[in-house]
C-alpha positions in Angstrom: 107.8 -85.0 -59.3 108.5 -81.1 -60.0 108.8 -79.9 -63.5 112.2 -79.1 -64.6 113.5 -75.3 -65.0 113.5 -75.9 -68.8 110.0 -77.1 -69.1 108.8 -74.4 -67.2 110.7 -71.7 -69.1 108.9 -73.5 -72.5 105.6 -73.3 -70.7 106.1 -69.6 -69.9 107.3 -69.0 -73.3 104.3 -70.8 -74.8 101.9 -68.7 -72.8 103.6 -65.6 -73.9 103.4 -66.3 -77.6 99.8 -67.3 -77.3 99.1 -64.2 -75.3 100.7 -62.2 -78.0 98.8 -64.0 -80.6 95.5 -63.3 -78.9 96.5 -59.4 -78.5 97.2 -59.3 -82.3 94.0 -60.9 -83.1 91.9 -58.3 -80.9 94.0 -55.5 -82.6 93.3 -57.1 -86.0 89.8 -57.3 -85.4 89.4 -53.8 -84.2 91.3 -52.5 -87.2 88.6 -54.5 -89.4 85.9 -52.5 -87.5 87.9 -49.0 -88.0 88.3 -49.9 -91.9 84.3 -50.7 -92.1 83.6 -47.5 -90.3 85.9 -45.5 -92.8 84.3 -47.4 -95.5 81.0 -46.7 -94.5 81.8 -42.8 -94.3 82.5 -42.8 -98.0 78.7 -42.7 -98.7 77.7 -40.2 -96.1 78.0 -36.4 -95.1 81.3 -36.7 -92.8 80.4 -33.6 -91.1 76.8 -34.6 -90.1 78.1 -37.9 -88.9 80.9 -36.8 -86.9 78.7 -33.7 -85.3 75.9 -36.6 -84.5 78.7 -38.5 -82.8 80.0 -35.7 -80.8 76.6 -35.0 -79.6 75.8 -38.6 -78.5 79.1 -38.8 -76.7 78.1 -35.5 -75.2 81.6 -33.9 -75.8 81.9 -30.1 -75.7 82.7 -29.4 -79.3 84.1 -26.0 -78.2 86.9 -27.7 -76.2 90.2 -26.6 -78.2 91.2 -30.3 -78.4 87.9 -31.6 -79.6 87.6 -28.7 -82.0 91.2 -29.2 -83.4 90.4 -33.1 -83.9 87.0 -32.1 -85.6 88.7 -29.5 -88.1 91.1 -32.3 -89.1 88.3 -34.9 -89.5 86.0 -32.7 -91.3 88.7 -31.8 -94.0 89.2 -35.6 -94.9 88.4 -36.0 -98.6 86.6 -39.1 -99.9 89.8 -40.1 -101.6 91.6 -40.0 -98.2 88.9 -42.1 -96.6 89.7 -44.8 -99.4 93.2 -44.7 -98.6 92.6 -45.0 -94.8 90.1 -47.7 -95.3 92.5 -49.8 -97.7 95.5 -49.2 -95.4 93.6 -50.2 -92.3 92.4 -53.5 -94.0 96.1 -54.2 -95.3 97.4 -53.8 -91.6 94.4 -55.6 -89.9 95.3 -58.6 -92.6 99.0 -58.6 -91.2 97.8 -58.6 -87.6 95.3 -61.3 -88.2 97.8 -63.5 -89.9 100.2 -63.0 -87.4 97.7 -63.7 -84.5 96.4 -66.8 -86.3 100.0 -68.2 -86.9 100.9 -67.6 -83.3 97.9 -69.1 -81.8 98.4 -72.2 -84.1 102.1 -72.2 -82.9 103.6 -71.7 -86.2 107.2 -71.1 -86.3 107.1 -68.8 -89.2 104.6 -66.7 -87.3 107.3 -66.1 -84.6 109.6 -65.0 -87.3 107.1 -62.9 -89.0 106.2 -60.9 -85.8 109.9 -60.5 -84.9 110.8 -59.2 -88.7 107.7 -56.9 -88.7 108.6 -55.4 -85.4 112.1 -54.6 -86.7 111.1 -53.1 -90.0 
């Protein structure tokens, strides 16, 4: 017996919501890693760490785009790193909350996602 159109629509919506939830979880976890990286840079020489990274990635530091990015990164103060780290963790918390709620098929998570996108 073929599935009705309404049940197929519900199944598609459910798959979409679960996909969005998984995507939000991945973004949230990546942001946690970025926040941890920013926090780890608080206790190190940022310039030395970034230059080692550029060398390890074999990027030409004299490239104008890379050079401009390096100038901006090397001028970051420890206070700015703290703010970046805190902001990243807060945003990661929002994404993880949305993702977990969507994967658990909670109705509030759907509304939370929609409202956060509008605001």
